[in-house]
N, C-alpha and C positions, 0 to 999 in steps of 0.2 A: 504493500500500499504506500509506503514511504521509505525514502532512502536519505540518510544523513551522512555527509561526507567530511565531518569536522575532524575525524581522527586519522590515524595512519591507514586504516582500511575502512570501507563503508559499513554502516549499520542498516540492515534491512528490517523494517518493522511491519508487522501485520496488524497494526492497530494505530489509531490516531489520538488516543487518550492516555498515553503512557505517563505515569506519575514522575515527578522530577527526580526522586531518589533512584528509581529504576533506570531513567535516562542517563543519569550521571554514571551509574555502574556500567551501563552499556558502552558509554564513551570510554570509560577506563579499559574495558575489554578491547575496544577497537584500537587502543594505543599500546597494547601489549606487544613487545618486540617479536614474539613468536606466534601471534594470532594469524590465522590463515584465511585469505580471500575476503571474507566479510563476517560480521556478527549477525546472527538471525535472532530476532525477538518475536516470540509468538503472541497471538492476540490475547492471551490470558495473563500477560506479563505484569509483574509488580515487584516492588523492591524486596530483595532478599539480603543475605549476608555475603558481601563481596561480589556476587553475581546475581542478576535478577532471576527470580523464579519465573520460568517461561523463557529462559535464554538458552541458546545453542552456540557453543564456542568450539571451533576446530583449531587445533594447534599443530605445529610442526615438531612432533616428538616430545612435547612437554606435557606433564600431568600436574594439574592444580586440584588438590583435595577440596578446596572451598567451591570449585566449580562443579562439583558433584553434590556436596552438601553433607549434612549430618545424618539424614535418613537414607542411607545408601540402599538402592534397590527398591525404594518405595514405589508402589504401583497399584494396578487395578486387575481384578479377575472377575469374570462374569460367566454365568451358565444359564442357558435357556432350559426350562423344564417342559414336560409334556402336558402340564396342567393348563387349562384355560379357565380364567376367571377364579377369584378367590374372595370369599366373604371377608369383610373387614375384621370380624371377630376372629377368623382363622389367622389373618395377618397378625393381629395382636397376640394371639396365643403362640404363634411361631416365634415372634420376636422375643417374647418372655422366655420361651424355651431356649433360644439361642443365648440369652443373657446368662442362663444358668451354666452354660458350657464354655462360654467365651469371656474371659476376664477383659475388662475395658479400663481405659485410663492408665493409672500407674499400677494397677493390679496385675499380678502374675499367677500362674498355677502354683498351688502349694507343693505339688510333687513334680519331679522331672517327667517330661513326656518321653514317649518311646524314642530311643536313640536312632532307630532305623528310619525315622521320619526326618532326621537332620541330614543336611548335605554332607557328603564324605569330605574328610579333611586329611587324606593320606599325605598330600604334598606339604602339609604343615608339620608333620611329625618330627622331623629332624631339624627344624629351623628354630633357633632360639629367639626369644623376644617377640614372638608373634602375638598380637592382641587377641586374635581369635582363640588361641589356646588358653589364654588367661580368662577369657569370658565364656568359654564353652559351657561350663556347668550352669552358669546363670542363664544362658541362652536356652538350655533344656527346659527351664521353667517358663521362659517367655515364648516358646514356640506355641502358636495357636492363640495368641493374645492380640487384641486390637490396637492398643495404645490410645493416645489422645488426639487433640487438635482436630484436624479435618478428616481423620480416619472414620470409616463407617462400614456398616453392613446394611444393605438395603434390599427390600423386596420391590419389584417393579413389574410393569405390564407393557407389552409391546402392542402395536396396532392391530395385530391378529388376536389379541387376547391372551397370548401365552405369558405365563409368569416367569420372570427372570430373578436370579439371585446375584448380587454384586458385593464384592469386598474390596475395600481400599485400605491398605496398611503397608508397613515397611519392615525394616530390620531391627526395630526396637533398640535396646540399649547397646547391643553388640555393634550395630552400625554406627551409633553415636561415638562409642569408644574408639573404633577404628578411625573415623573421620577426625576426631579431636586429636588423637595421637599423631597422625601423619600431617595434619595442619601445623601442629607445633614443631614437628621435625622440619617441615618445609620453611617455617619462619626462621629456624636456627641455621639453615644452610645458606649462609651469606658469604661464602668464600670468594676468592678473587676469580675474575673472569665470568662471573654470573651476570646475565643481562638484568639490569636494574628494574625492579618493580617497586614503586613506593609502598611502604608498609601500610599506609592508611587505606590503600585499596583493598586489603584483605584478600589478596590473590597470590600469596606465596606459592612457589612451585617447587617440586622435588628435582634434584639434580638429574638431568637426563642420563639414562643408562646406569644410574646408581643402584646399589642393592636396596636402598630405601624405596626407590621408585618401583622396583620389581616386587618388593614385599607389599607395597600399597596396592598394586594392581591385583595381586593374588588375594589379598585380604578383602579388597573391594568386591571382587568377584564372588568370594565366599558369602559376603553380606547380601549381594544380589540374589544368590541361591538360597540363602536363609530366609530372605523376605518372601521369595516365591514359596518356599516350604511353609512358611507362616501363614500366608494367604490360603494355600491349598488345604491346610489342616482346618482352618476356620470355615472354609467353604464346605469341606466334607462333613463337618459337624452341623453346619446349617442345613445341608441336604438331609442329614439324618433326622433332625427335628422336623423339617418340612415334610418328609415322607411319613413321619408318625402322625401328622395331622391331616393327611390327605387320604381319602378313601380310595382304594384301588391302587394298582401298581403305578409308580411314578418313574419316568425316565428322564435322565439329564443329558443334554447334548455335550459336545466336546467343550472342554475347558478353554476359555480365551484368557490370556494373561499378557500384560504388557507392563514393563517397568518404566519409570520416568526420572530416575536419579542415578546416573552412572556415567562412566567414560568407556569408550570402545574404539579400537583401531579399525578404521574404515577407509574406503577409497572414495574420494570426492574430487571432481575437477582434474582427474588424472593423477592425483597425488595420494600417497598413504598419509593419513592424518589421524590424530586422536580427537574424537568428537566427544565433548562434554555436554550432556543433556541434564539440565537442572530444572525439573518441572517441565519437561518437554518429552514428547513421545515419538518413537521411531515411526515413520510413515513411508516405508519403502513401497514400490509398486505392488499393489494387491495385498499388502500386509494388513492383517486384521488388527484393529486397535480399539480403544475405549476412551471416550471423552465424557467424564461424569459431570453432572451439574452439582449443585448443592441442594440440601433437603428443600423440596418444593419445586425444583427445576428438573427438566428432563435430562437424561443421559443418552449417550449415542454410541452404538457400535459402528465403527467406521472402517473404511478401506483406504490405505495410503495411495497417493498418486506419484510418489517418488520425485517431488519437486526438488531439483538440485539447489535452488536458491535458499531453501530452508535446511540444507543438508539432510533432505528427506526426513523432515520432522514435522510435528504439528503440536497443538496445545495439549496439556494434560488435564484440563478442566476448564471451569469458567474463570477462575482467577479472582483474587480479592480486589475489591475496590475501596475497602476500609481496613485499617489495621484492627487487630483484636481489641485493644483498649479503646480505640475510637468507636468501634461498633457497640461495645458494652455501654459506652458513655452516651452515645447519640441515638441509637435505635430505640424504638418503642416496643417493649415486650409484648403488650397486648395486641398491638397491630400486627406484629410478625407472627404471633400465634394464630390470630384470626385468619390471616392469609392462608396458612397451612390447613386450619380447621375447615375453611370454606372449600378447599380442594379435597377434603376427606383423607388427608395424609396423617398417618400416625407418626408424630415427629418427636424430637428431643429438646424442644424449647420448654423449659419449666420454670427457670429462674433467670434473673437478669444476667448472671454470669454466662448463661448459655448463648447470649446474643452474639458472641464472637463467631458462632457458626450459623447464624441466621442467614436466610437467603438474601436478605437486604444488605449483607456485608460483602456480597459477591457481585461480579459483573453479570450482565444479561447474557446467558448462555446462547440465546438466539443470535445476538450480535457477534459473539465470539465465533460461532459456527459459520456465519455469513462471511466474516473476515478471512476465513481460511478455506474457502471453496476451492482455491487452487492447490491446496495441500492434501485434501482428502475427499472422499465420497461418503455420504451418510448411507449406511446399510439398514440400520434399525433405530427408531426412536423409542426410548423406554421412559415411561412415566412412573414416578415414585408412588408407592402405596404406603410403605412404612419403613422407618430407618432407626438404626441404633447408631448413636454417635459416641465417639470416645471421650 
């Protein structure tokens, strides 16, 4: 939609209402000495830590932990069921049943989960100082837990009446620990010959080819795999509860899963680069993806168009238009609740502190989808019926 040429490389934006903080961060990215071709800013973009949420950065062989973020591997999974139509009382019962099996917020399981559900870590066994090994036992109790913030479990309905189940969650504390450790390592690596990045940008990078860089990429991938295993277990338990409340046999379609916080080696514009997606989804040609709304707004199953200008990426959701504290301070609780009640949605707005996840704190998903028509095709629109928020 818009190109800014103020930095060393252009910034391509798929929105016209970017907040000043996110724009400043995008300009910092465009002035990195190793940034490649251009910076891509998705239509759900807003200010993050170091790099905008909804940003895509390609680099020439350089890895920036903060350009992935603290919730490594965070993403969405969705499953279509064979059930058509669902009474709202059943939706409520299913959500209550899920709450009994899936801890939310800061809660974890009291017992370690089955280790066979965890990603394998054979390649970590003989490497000293790996964060994953230190956090592994704790992660066994966090497997199959939702977390807080914008993470959710939602029951939805498509235009044909089929019921869908959707889970949004990440790598919990193990991802945070890995991200925090390697960001501190990157900050400390200020030896001679390194290309200068102002500390205030919060975009410290790991020395290319160093053992620390290799360790980070290994541990990052483990966290991506753990986040997937975490969502999968929550989805399996949601399916179990769902089946218990449905009369007759229930079938579940193939599992759709997509992550939106990670770095990957990819080929773009004829060059091998490291693509950092922070709150952005891969959208290669024909690739199935998920763009969720916030409670009260539709979500979408999509198919990527492989647009090279976005490094074959699209948005990861609606994107915030208000910070959490601002939403709690400015939004009207009764008004936000009434909007969802009118739509017949079983929601998670009960007290003023819940307003940080009200639909009024988010951008209009319809505009977000319109702004990225050149990045994806909509396959299925999903309307929310009921949601559990972390």
